[in-house]
N, C-alpha and C positions, 0 to 999 in steps of 0.2 A: 962584268957587273960593277956597278958604281960603288962609291964609298958607303952609301946607305945599306946595301946589302951585306957589307962586311961588318956592320955594327953588331956586337954580340948582344944577346939577350941576357942581361944581368939579373940576378936575383933582386927583388924589390928593395930599395934603399929604406932601411928603417932609421929612426931617429937615433943618432949616435951623439955622444958628448961634443965632438967637433962640429957636427952639423947643427946641433942645438945652439952652440956658441956663435956659429956663422949667422943663423937666423937672427939672434938677438943683436949681433953687431950691425947687420944690414938694417934692421928695423930702426935702430938708433940713428944710423947715418941718414936714413931717409927722412927723419924728422927735420934735419937741417935742410935737406933738399926741398922738402915740402914747403918750408917757409920761404925759401928762395923762389920757388916756382909760382907763388902767389903773384909775383910781379912780372911773370913772363908774358910776352906778347903773343898775339894770334900767329904772327909770322913764325916765331920761334917754335910753337907747338906744331904748326903745319909742316915745318921743315923736318921734324922727327917722323911725322906720318909719311911724308914723301920718301924718306930714307927707308922706312919700313916696307913701303911698296916696292922699292927698288930691290931690296935684299930678298923679299919674298919671291919676286919674279926670278931672281938669280938662282933660287933654290927650288924652282918649279919641278924640275926633273926629279929631285930628291924627294920632294913631297909626294909625287905620284908613285914613286917606287916604294916609299915607306908605307903608303896606304895599301899598296898591293901586298906588302909583307904582313901588315897587321890584319887586313880584311879581305885580301884578294879583290880589292875594290877596282872596278874598271877606270881607266885613265880619264874617260869622259866625265864620269861621275865625280871624280876627284876635282877636275877643273871647275865643274858646275857647282858642286856643293861645298868645297873647301877654299878654292881660290877666288872665284867670282864674287861671292858675297863680301869677302874681305876687301877686294879691290873696289867694289861698289861702295862700300862704307867709306873708304879713304877718299875716293873721288867725290862723294857727296859732301863729306866733311870739309874738304878743301874748298868747295864752292860756297858753302853756307855757314862756316863756323863763325865768321865775323858777325853775321846777322843773329845767330843763335846766342852769342855771348854779349851782345849789345844791351846795356842797361835798358830796362822796359819801363817807360813812364806809365804812371797810373793816374786816374782822375782823382780830384780832391773830394772828400766827403764834407757834408754840411758842417760837422762838428769841428772840422779842421781847416776852415777857411783861412786863407793866409799862409798856407804851407804848400810845398811841392813834395811829391813822393815818387820813388821809383824802386824797381827790383834789380839788384845786382847779382850776377852769377859768379860765385866764388868756388874755387876748388875745395872739396871736402878735406883733402890732406892725404894721409896714408891709407891706401886702399888695398884690399885683399881680393884676389880673383881665384876661386877654386873651380877648375875646369873639368869637364867630363871627357869620356873616352870616345864617344860615338862620332863626333865631328871635331877633332882636337884643334884644328886651326881656326875654323869658323867660330867656335864657341869659346875660344881663348882670346883670339885677336879681336873678335866682335866687340866684347866689352872693353878690351884694352884701348881700342881706338878712342871712344869717348872719354875714357879715364885720362889719357894723355892729353886729348884736346881740351879738357877741362882744367888741366894744370895740376894733376895729382902725381904722386909717386905710387908705384904698384909693386906688390909681391904676389907672385903667381905660383900656384900648386898645379902641376900637370898631372894627368892620370897615368898611373903605371900600367894600366890595363892595355893601352896601345903604345907599346914601348918604342917602336920605330918612329911613329909620328911624333911622339913626345921628344925623342932625341933630336929630330930635325927642328922642331919648334923651339927647343932650348937653344939650338945653334943659331936660328934666326934672331931670336930676341937678344941674345948676348952679342950678336954682331951689330945690332942697332943701338942698344941702350947701355949705359953704365949701370952697375948694380945699385948705385945710390939712387937711381930713378926708377928703374924696372929691374927687379930681380926674379929669377925663376928657379923653382925647386922641383926635383923629381922625388919619387918615394912613395911609400905606402901611407895608410891611414894615420900612422903615428906622426908623420910630417905634417899632415893637415891639422891634426889635433894640436900640435905644438904652435902652429900659426894661429889657430883659432884662440889660443890663450892670450894672445897679444891684443892690446887696446887700439885696434885700427879705428879709423874714422868712418870707413864704409866697408862692407863685405859684399861681394857679388858671387853668388853660387849658382851653378847649373848642375842639376842632377835629379835624383829621385826625391819624392816628397818625404820619405822616411829619413833621408840624410839631411834634407832641408830643415827638418825639426831640430836636429842636432846642431846644425849651423846657427839656427835662430836662437837656440838655448844658450849657446856659447857667446853669441854676440850680445845677448841680453845682459851678461855679467858686466859688460863695459858700456852699456847703452849705445852700442854701435848700430848704426842704420844698416839695413840689409836690402838687397835686391835678390829675390829667390826666383830663379827660372826653373820650374819643376816640370812635371809631365802629367801622367794620368791616362785615362782611357778616352781618347777623342773619338766621338761617334760620327758616323756619316748617315744622312738621311736621303734616300733616293725615292723621290715621289713618283707617282704614276705619270706625271706630265714631263718627267726628265728626258733629256736626250740620252737614251740608253747607251748608244755606241760611244759617245763622248765621255759619258760618266764611267763606263766600264774601263775604257782605255786609260783615263786620267787617274782613277782610283787605283788601278793595278800598278801604274807607274809610281804613284805616291806612297803606296804601301810597301812595295817590294824593293825600292831603291835602298841601298845599304842594308839589305836583308831585314827591312822593317825596324832597324835600330835608329829610329828617329822620333824625337819627343812629340812631334806633331803629325806623325804618321796616322792614317786611319786605323783605329783600333778594332772597330766592329761596325758592321753596316746594317742599317734598317732599310729594307727594300719592300716597296708595295707589292703585295702578293700578285697583282695582276701582271707585273713585269719582271718577277723574280727569275723565272725560267729563262727568259731572254737575256737578262742581265748576267746571270751565271754563265750562260753559253758564250757570251761576248768576252767576259773576263777570261774564261778558259782559252778562248781562241787567241787572245792577245798573249797570254802566258805561254801558250804553245809556240807562237811565232817568235817570242823574245828569248825564252829560256829552254823550253821543253819540259815535259812532265816528269816528276819523280827524280830518279837518279840521273836522268838525262841532263838535268839542269846543272849537274856538277861541272860539265864542260862548257857552260855558257858564261857570258860576261855578267856574273851575278856575285855580289858581295857575300862573304861568309859571315856566320855569327862569330863574335870577336874571340871567343876561346872555349875550351872544353866545359868549364863551369856554366857559362851562359847557354851553351848548346844543350847541356843536361837540363837546365831550367826550362828552356823552350820546349824541348822533347817531353819533359814532364807535364807541361800544360796540355800538350797534344794527347798524351797517353791518358791523362785524367779525364779530358773531355770525351774521348772515345770509350773509355771504360764506363762512363756514365750514360752512354747511348748516343753521343754525337756521331754524325756521319761525315766521312771525308769525301767531299765532292770533287776534289782535285788535289794532287800531290800527296803529301804525307810521308815522303821519304826522309830518312834521318841517317846521318853518319857522324856520330859524336866525335870520333877522333879527328875527322876532317873538318870539324866545326860547320857541318853542312846540315841545314834543314831546308827542304825544298819549298817553294811557294805553295801554300796549302789553303784551300777553302774548306770551311766547316759549316755544317747545317744541323739543325735539330739539337742545339746545345741546351742541356737543362740549366735552369737558373742557379743550381748549387755548384756547377762546374768552376774550378779555380779560374779558368780563362775568362769568365764573366765578371771576375772581381779584382784580378791582378792585372797590372799594366803588362801587355804581351811583350813589347819590345823585341819582336821577332817576326818571321815571315809566316804568321798564322792569321787568317782572316775569317772570323765568324760572320755568318750572313743570317739575318733575322727577318722573317716576314712580318708585315704589319698590314692592318686594314685601315686604320684611321690615324690621322696625325696626333690626335689626342693621346692615344696610348703610347706613341713614341715620346711625346713631350713628358708624359708621366714617368717613363723609364729614365729619360735623361735627367729629370729633376730628382729622381730618387737616388742617383749616384752623386759622388763628389763633383764639383764643378770642373769641367775639362779644360785643358789648355786650348783646344780647338774644337769647333763644331763645323761640320761641312754639310751643306744642303744643295741637293741637285733638284732643280725644279724650274719650270717655266711659268709657274703660277706665282705672281708677285704677292698676292694677298696671303697665300699660304706660307710663303717664305717669310714675309713680315711677321706673321703670327708666331712661327717657330722661334724666330729671333726675340720677339717681345716677350715670350713666355719661358725663355730659357736663360741661362747665364753661362758664359764661356770667355776664356782669355781673348779669343779672336774667332772670327767666322769668315768662311769663304762661301760664296754662292757660286755654283758651277765651276769650282776649281778646287785644287788641293794645295795647301801650303803656300798659296800666293801672298798671304798677309805677312809671312816671314820675310819675303823678298821685297815688299813694298815699304821702302824706307821713309815714306811720309806718314807712316802709321806707327803707333807704339806697338811693341811686341812684348807680351808678358801674359801671365796667368792670373787667376783669381782664387784665393783661399788655397785649397789643396793643390792647385796647379801653379801657384806662384804668388809672389808679392812684388809689386813694382813692375816697371817696363823699361825697355830701351829701344835702340835703333833711332837714327837721325837725331832730331832735337830732343827726343825723350831720353836718349843716352846721355846727353849733356845734362839734363835735369837729374838723372840718376846719380851722376858723379859730381854734381854741383850743389852747393847750398844757395837757396834763393834768399838772399839777404834783403830784408825790408829796410828802406832808408827814407826818413822824413826830414825835410829841411824847412825850418820856420822862417818866414820872411816878415810876417806881421803877427804878433802874439795875441790872436783873437781870444785865446783860452783865458786871458787875464780878466775877461768880463765876468768870469765865474769864480774868481779868487775871493776869499773872505775879505771883509765881512759880508754876510749874505743879506743885503738890503732888499727892500721891496722891489727895487729896480732889477736886481739880479733875478729875483723870483719871477718877475713879470717877463723878462726876456726868456728865461728858461721855460715858462708856461707856454709862450708863443712858439718856441722851437718844438716842444712836445706835440703840439697840435699839427705842425707842418712836416714832421719827419716822416 
């Protein structure tokens, strides 16, 4: 067994006087580093990212084993969801950072003839990243990459809920960065709260909307800018024209990877009544082939719910739904102590069931029949804006209509979660599902201040200095007519 497996599960670290002093010391030291990094070159920043890539690959086996210990997550899923997105981020940044950071010239406006203007991308300064537990590497290193590429210092709070992956993540970060540039802290909510009390220049949080409100409130005390990557209930619409086989297979994969503990996982599905039976049959067939039904899935390559508390929460959603009359179409097996909830399909769920109002974040999938797209649009618009909206359809006009009449952080047509992996697109939510975005050049924008610069070559504005003669009024009158 490797060194990862021998890591003890320690009690969550609470904020102690020595740790509080350490946080304050590093925060102060990072101020000096942040000032120095303003003048760092693209080459210097990329050298750090390349070192991060090398160290990450050196720890690949430890990452895989840690994910197995935390989630019982299959190795292929770890490579695909934790390592590949980070390596893609670094590769993309190495190719394009120079272009992204290049000052951007803008055209002159009529009132400022005789000037030149451009936008300069500058590091925000000291940044805070509060990371979640569901994909610890991807959702910690994902924002760290543009933060470093933009020239910032960073303090990171990892999640204590995934202790083995957190331990490996800390090991990787400390092997690459000095604490005066990137510092990482483990511990419980008291550590995060202590960090939030500090006047950072930017705060990046990934997690639940309820905690996002706490983060935003704390940031407001210092007028700290925020990027909030939240979640919510991401719906799927399967129209009658959809490729049922492809939709069933892809949705089943996107929902049950990592036991549904994905912020952009399908939360519930609207399926046209004419294809519902076929759709359910095909989803069940794929689940049978991949995992097996009920307790049989315990022996499959299937991630577990992260801990007992979350297993109880997911089981409670299932119990509440069935108590209110919902039918289990598939699965429904639960073993709380083993952190196991089998892939489960539900039908006939009443509107007052908790599962229809709370983010599921587990392997339960409600299936809802519909007759017209209008009723689906009305249901989507009656709920908070989701992080993702998925549409399965071969009808372009209907697809366009759904997109035009709804709001979501991102949308995939005939795919699941593809917008997260497409790094030429911004990734982020809207309102309840998030504020701001990142990935690719949008990550640079998130961690940079876009500084407006105007350089005057000919002082045309002097035409309008006092005294306000008839000539001045005449020139101004002519401009007002032609603006």
